[in-house]
C-alpha positions as CSV (number, residue, x, y, z in Angstrom):
1,M,-8.0,-24.6,-5.0
2,R,-8.1,-22.6,-8.4
3,V,-6.8,-19.0,-7.2
4,L,-7.3,-16.2,-9.2
5,V,-5.1,-12.8,-8.4
6,T,-5.8,-9.6,-10.1
7,G,-2.6,-7.2,-10.4
8,G,-0.4,-10.7,-10.0
9,A,1.6,-9.5,-11.9
10,G,2.6,-6.7,-9.0
11,F,4.9,-6.5,-6.4
12,I,2.6,-7.9,-3.9
13,G,0.7,-10.1,-6.2
14,S,3.5,-11.6,-7.5
15,H,5.1,-12.7,-4.2
16,T,1.5,-13.8,-3.3
17,V,1.6,-16.1,-6.5
18,D,4.6,-17.9,-5.5
19,A,3.6,-18.6,-2.1
20,L,0.3,-20.2,-3.6
21,L,2.4,-22.1,-6.2
22,A,4.3,-23.7,-3.2
23,R,1.2,-24.6,-1.4
24,G,0.0,-26.6,-4.6
25,H,-2.8,-24.0,-5.5
26,H,-3.5,-23.9,-9.4
27,V,-3.2,-19.8,-9.9
28,R,-4.6,-17.8,-12.5
29,V,-3.5,-14.2,-12.9
30,L,-5.2,-10.8,-14.3
31,D,-3.3,-7.7,-14.9
32,L,-3.5,-5.2,-17.0
33,L,0.8,-4.7,-17.0
34,V,0.3,-0.4,-17.8
35,P,2.7,2.0,-16.7
36,P,4.2,3.3,-14.3
37,V,4.0,0.0,-12.8
38,H,4.8,-2.1,-15.8
39,T,6.1,-1.5,-19.0
40,G,3.6,-3.4,-21.1
41,D,5.2,-7.2,-21.2
42,W,4.4,-9.6,-18.6
43,P,7.3,-9.4,-16.0
44,A,10.5,-12.2,-16.1
45,Y,10.0,-13.3,-12.5
46,L,6.1,-14.3,-12.6
47,P,6.3,-18.4,-13.1
48,S,5.7,-19.9,-16.1
49,D,3.0,-22.7,-14.8
50,V,0.5,-19.3,-14.3
51,E,-2.2,-18.9,-15.9
52,R,-2.2,-15.6,-17.1
53,L,-5.0,-12.9,-18.2
54,R,-4.3,-9.5,-20.1
55,G,-7.4,-7.5,-18.8
56,S,-8.7,-4.7,-16.3
57,V,-11.1,-5.4,-13.1
58,T,-13.7,-2.8,-14.8
59,D,-13.9,-4.9,-17.8
60,R,-16.7,-6.8,-17.3
61,T,-15.9,-9.8,-20.0
62,A,-12.5,-9.8,-18.8
63,L,-13.3,-10.4,-15.4
64,R,-15.6,-12.6,-15.9
65,R,-13.7,-14.9,-17.6
66,A,-11.0,-14.7,-15.1
67,L,-13.6,-15.7,-12.7
68,E,-14.1,-19.3,-14.3
69,G,-14.0,-21.9,-12.4
70,I,-12.2,-20.2,-9.3
71,D,-12.4,-20.9,-5.8
72,A,-11.2,-17.9,-3.8
73,V,-9.7,-14.5,-5.2
74,F,-7.3,-12.3,-4.0
75,H,-8.0,-8.7,-5.4
76,L,-5.2,-6.9,-5.5
77,A,-5.2,-4.7,-8.5
78,A,-6.0,-0.9,-7.8
79,Y,-4.8,2.3,-9.1
80,Q,-1.9,3.9,-7.0
81,D,-0.5,7.8,-7.1
82,Y,-0.5,11.3,-5.7
83,L,-1.7,12.9,-8.9
84,T,-5.1,14.7,-9.2
85,D,-7.3,12.0,-11.4
86,F,-9.8,11.2,-9.0
87,S,-12.1,9.7,-10.8
88,T,-9.3,7.0,-11.9
89,F,-9.0,6.3,-8.4
90,F,-12.8,5.6,-8.5
91,A,-13.2,4.0,-11.4
92,T,-10.5,1.6,-10.4
93,N,-11.0,0.5,-7.3
94,S,-14.2,1.5,-6.2
95,V,-16.2,0.3,-9.7
96,G,-13.7,-2.7,-10.1
97,T,-14.3,-4.4,-6.6
98,A,-18.1,-3.6,-7.1
99,L,-17.4,-5.6,-10.5
100,L,-16.0,-8.5,-8.8
101,Y,-18.8,-8.8,-6.2
102,E,-21.2,-8.2,-8.9
103,L,-20.5,-11.2,-10.8
104,I,-19.8,-13.4,-8.5
105,V,-23.3,-12.6,-7.1
106,Q,-25.3,-12.5,-10.3
107,D,-23.9,-15.6,-12.0
108,K,-23.5,-17.8,-8.8
109,L,-20.5,-18.0,-8.7
110,P,-18.6,-20.8,-6.2
111,V,-16.4,-18.5,-5.2
112,H,-15.5,-19.4,-1.3
113,K,-13.1,-16.6,-0.1
114,V,-12.2,-13.3,-1.6
115,V,-9.3,-11.2,-0.1
116,V,-9.0,-7.3,-1.1
117,A,-6.0,-5.8,-0.2
118,S,-7.0,-2.4,1.8
119,S,-4.6,0.4,3.1
120,Q,-3.7,2.0,6.1
121,A,-4.1,5.3,4.0
122,I,-8.0,5.0,4.9
123,Y,-6.9,6.4,8.6
124,G,-5.8,9.7,7.2
125,E,-3.9,10.8,9.9
126,G,-4.6,8.4,12.1
127,T,-4.7,8.1,15.9
128,Y,-2.9,11.1,18.4
129,R,-2.8,11.7,22.1
130,C,-3.2,15.2,23.6
131,S,-2.3,15.5,26.9
132,E,-5.3,16.9,28.2
133,H,-8.1,15.7,25.8
134,G,-7.0,12.4,25.2
135,V,-7.1,10.6,21.9
136,Q,-8.0,12.2,19.3
137,H,-8.3,10.9,15.3
138,P,-7.7,14.7,13.7
139,E,-8.4,16.1,10.2
140,Q,-5.8,16.5,7.8
141,R,-3.7,19.6,8.2
142,P,-4.6,22.5,6.6
143,T,-2.7,23.7,3.4
144,E,-2.0,27.3,5.5
145,Q,0.0,25.3,8.0
146,L,2.1,23.6,5.9
147,E,3.3,26.8,4.2
148,R,4.1,27.9,7.7
149,R,6.4,24.8,8.1
150,D,4.0,23.8,11.0
151,W,4.5,20.4,10.6
152,A,2.5,18.9,14.0
153,L,-1.2,17.9,14.1
154,H,-2.7,20.0,16.9
155,C,-5.5,19.3,19.3
156,P,-9.0,20.2,17.6
157,V,-10.0,21.2,21.2
158,C,-7.6,23.2,22.7
159,S,-4.8,23.7,19.6
160,A,-1.7,22.0,21.4
161,A,0.5,20.1,19.3
162,M,-0.6,16.2,20.5
163,A,1.7,13.1,20.0
164,P,1.1,10.1,17.5
165,D,-0.3,6.9,19.0
166,W,-0.7,3.4,17.6
167,T,-3.7,3.3,15.1
168,D,-5.9,0.5,15.2
169,E,-8.8,-0.9,13.0
170,S,-12.0,1.0,14.7
171,V,-11.8,4.6,13.2
172,A,-11.2,5.2,9.2
173,R,-10.9,8.9,8.0
174,P,-9.8,9.3,4.6
175,H,-8.7,12.5,3.5
176,N,-7.5,11.6,-0.8
177,A,-8.3,9.8,-3.3
178,Y,-6.4,6.9,-3.2
179,A,-7.3,6.6,0.4
180,L,-10.9,7.1,-0.1
181,S,-11.2,4.6,-2.8
182,K,-9.9,2.2,-0.6
183,R,-12.1,2.1,2.2
184,D,-14.9,1.5,-0.5
185,Q,-13.2,-1.5,-1.3
186,D,-12.7,-1.9,2.4
187,D,-16.5,-1.5,2.7
188,I,-17.5,-3.6,-0.4
189,A,-15.7,-6.9,0.7
190,T,-16.9,-7.0,4.7
191,K,-20.5,-5.2,3.8
192,F,-21.2,-6.9,0.6
193,G,-19.4,-10.2,1.2
194,R,-21.5,-10.8,4.7
195,R,-24.5,-9.6,2.8
196,Y,-24.2,-12.2,0.0
197,G,-22.3,-15.2,1.9
198,I,-19.2,-14.8,0.5
199,P,-16.6,-15.3,2.9
200,S,-14.2,-11.9,2.5
201,V,-11.6,-9.9,4.0
202,A,-10.2,-6.9,3.6
203,L,-6.5,-6.4,4.8
204,R,-4.8,-2.8,5.5
205,Y,-1.3,-2.9,4.5
206,S,1.1,-0.4,5.8
207,I,4.0,0.6,3.7
208,V,4.9,-2.6,2.2
209,Q,8.6,-3.2,1.3
210,G,10.7,-5.6,-0.9
211,P,12.3,-6.8,-4.1
212,R,9.8,-6.1,-7.2
213,Q,8.5,-3.0,-6.1
214,S,8.7,-0.8,-9.2
215,F,11.4,2.1,-9.6
216,R,8.9,3.6,-11.8
217,N,6.0,4.1,-9.2
218,A,6.0,7.4,-7.3
219,Y,3.2,6.1,-5.1
220,S,5.4,2.8,-3.9
221,G,7.1,4.6,-0.7
222,A,10.7,6.5,0.5
223,L,13.0,3.0,0.4
224,R,12.1,2.8,-3.0
225,S,12.8,6.6,-3.6
226,F,16.2,6.9,-1.5
227,T,17.0,3.4,-2.8
228,V,17.0,4.6,-6.3
229,R,18.8,8.2,-5.4
230,V,21.7,6.5,-3.3
231,L,22.4,3.4,-5.9
232,S,22.4,6.8,-8.5
233,G,24.8,8.7,-6.3
234,Q,22.6,11.0,-5.2
235,P,21.4,12.2,-2.2
236,P,17.7,10.9,-1.0
237,V,15.2,13.8,-0.5
238,M,12.5,13.8,2.5
239,Y,9.6,15.8,2.4
240,E,8.5,18.4,5.2
241,D,11.3,18.1,8.1
242,G,12.0,14.2,7.8
243,Q,11.1,13.3,11.2
244,Q,8.0,11.9,10.3
245,L,7.0,8.3,11.6
246,R,6.2,5.5,9.6
247,D,5.4,2.0,9.4
248,F,7.1,-0.2,7.2
249,V,6.3,-4.1,6.5
250,S,8.5,-6.7,4.4
251,V,6.3,-8.3,1.7
252,H,6.9,-11.2,3.1
253,D,5.2,-10.6,6.4
254,V,2.5,-9.5,4.2
255,V,2.4,-12.8,2.4
256,A,1.9,-14.7,5.2
257,A,-0.8,-12.7,6.0
258,N,-2.6,-12.7,2.6
259,L,-2.3,-16.8,3.1
260,L,-3.9,-17.0,6.6
261,V,-6.8,-15.2,6.6
262,L,-7.3,-17.4,2.9
263,E,-7.4,-20.2,5.1
264,D,-8.8,-19.5,8.4
265,E,-12.3,-18.5,8.4
266,R,-11.8,-17.0,11.9
267,A,-11.0,-13.9,9.7
268,D,-14.3,-13.7,7.3
269,Y,-16.1,-10.6,7.5
270,Q,-13.5,-9.0,8.9
271,S,-10.8,-6.1,8.5
272,F,-7.5,-6.7,9.8
273,N,-3.8,-4.1,9.8
274,V,-1.1,-5.9,8.6
275,G,2.1,-3.8,9.6
276,G,5.4,-3.7,10.6
277,N,4.8,-3.3,14.2
278,R,7.4,-0.5,14.0
279,Q,7.9,3.5,14.0
280,V,10.2,4.5,11.7
281,A,11.3,8.0,11.3
282,V,11.9,8.8,7.6
283,R,15.5,10.9,8.5
284,A,16.6,7.6,9.9
285,L,15.4,5.5,6.9
286,A,17.2,7.5,4.5
287,T,20.6,7.0,6.6
288,M,19.8,3.2,7.0
289,V,19.7,3.2,3.0
290,S,23.0,5.2,2.6
291,R,24.7,3.2,5.4
292,I,23.9,-0.7,3.7
293,A,24.6,0.8,0.4
294,G,27.7,1.9,1.0
295,Y,27.1,5.1,-0.4
296,P,27.8,8.0,2.4
297,V,25.3,10.3,0.9
298,Q,23.6,13.0,3.3
299,A,19.7,13.2,2.6
300,E,18.2,16.7,1.7
301,C,15.4,18.1,3.2
302,P,14.8,21.3,1.0
303,S,10.8,21.7,2.8
304,L,9.0,20.0,0.1
305,Y,5.1,18.6,1.6
306,R,2.8,16.3,-0.2
307,V,-0.6,17.9,-0.4
308,G,-3.0,15.1,1.7
309,D,0.2,13.3,3.0
310,T,0.1,11.8,6.8
311,R,2.5,13.2,9.5
312,H,3.1,10.0,11.5
313,I,1.3,6.8,11.0
314,F,1.7,3.2,12.3
315,S,-0.5,0.6,12.7
316,E,-1.5,-1.8,15.7
317,V,-1.3,-5.3,14.5
318,G,-2.9,-7.0,17.6
319,K,-6.2,-8.0,16.4
320,L,-4.3,-10.2,13.4
321,R,-1.8,-11.2,16.0
322,A,-4.5,-13.1,18.0
323,L,-5.1,-14.8,14.8
324,G,-1.5,-16.7,14.9
325,W,-0.2,-13.7,12.3
326,A,3.1,-11.4,13.7
327,P,5.5,-9.6,11.5
328,R,8.8,-11.3,11.8
329,V,11.3,-9.6,9.2
330,E,13.5,-6.7,10.8
331,M,14.2,-3.4,9.6
332,E,17.4,-3.9,8.7
333,A,16.5,-7.1,6.6
334,I,13.9,-5.2,4.7
335,V,16.2,-2.8,3.8
336,A,19.2,-4.9,2.7
337,E,16.7,-7.2,1.1
338,Y,15.2,-4.3,-1.4
339,V,19.1,-2.2,-2.0
340,D,20.6,-5.7,-2.6
341,W,18.2,-6.4,-5.3
342,A,17.8,-3.7,-6.7
343,A,21.6,-2.9,-7.2
344,T,21.1,-6.2,-9.7
345,Q,18.4,-4.7,-12.0
346,A,19.2,-3.4,-15.3
347,D,16.2,-1.2,-15.6
348,L,17.3,1.0,-12.5
349,R,17.6,4.6,-12.9
350,D,16.6,7.8,-10.8
351,T,13.2,8.7,-11.8
352,F,12.9,11.2,-8.9
353,G,13.4,14.0,-10.8
354,E,10.4,13.5,-13.6
355,A,7.9,12.1,-10.5
356,Q,8.9,15.3,-9.0
357,A,8.4,17.2,-11.6
358,R,5.0,15.5,-12.5
359,M,3.8,16.2,-9.0
360,Q,4.9,19.7,-9.0
361,A,2.9,20.8,-11.6
362,A,0.1,19.1,-10.6
363,G,0.0,21.0,-7.4
364,V,0.8,18.0,-5.7
365,V,3.9,18.7,-4.2
366,R,4.6,22.2,-3.0
367,T,7.3,24.2,-1.2
368,A,6.8,25.5,2.0
369,S,7.2,29.5,2.2
370,G,7.2,30.2,5.8
């Protein structure tokens, strides 16, 4: 097939490109190459036999050119950050996805499959269980609660602290700009796809980790942040109390999911969680990074918190398992691969302080005073 990968010069996109080429497909990439993820140049890891187009998914002319002669699309281009430029999330993620379908429908393009990158973020705080009132899908924690260093999720009925549970695909309650725009992408793909007969799938990735993850993108998660700090001889810095539970998945498992739904029509018009089937405490991750990197530094926990962050979130992946997929890369292997790769990168430097200052100035990162 002739496959378009939007955002194909990025982290998940480039690994997907490699896998498509290995399957014998012709691959075209559309990427804007803008900071902070990129430096403005095509990355060296992108294979030379990939057709490259520089442009935005919000540019009608560029996107229409990229779609010419295409059989399938991986729509992975997105705006990610914790900052407060809310309109950028929707302009890029929501409108860009709507434009993709608009062009396919209006120009009657023979696109046979669209796979859209959704996100675990659309679940907000995810699923919890109250010992008295059962399963709950709580709202985000109020700022005044976080200011008191009360990190727990409380039952909306009785106010008791609740235990986190596995989150399946049934209930989405996004509460930040990125998550809201990702739900838009998810809905556009599955609903427009069905309405106009364009087989489409939305994959709700949990926290994807692996080589090529930009050091400059503050959104890319704790493993990047901890690794950069540790390899720079600095202690990892954790938000809240470091006991948050997260679901990390290898980029290699994500690519396997991408290819599965591309080729399996049973996935059409549906959304699927793509997670690691694991619960990892942030503090345990910091310890693991320090041990694997060989730098015994103690993580710091200065009572910082991010506005709009979730407490615990881990995805139930049974729906995608039913199609034959399963996460196969263990957590230790994920960390070791990333640390080994990061240590060889010439542009590795500790950008934590810069990103932290930017987010604090925007009021996104705050210090709990209670």
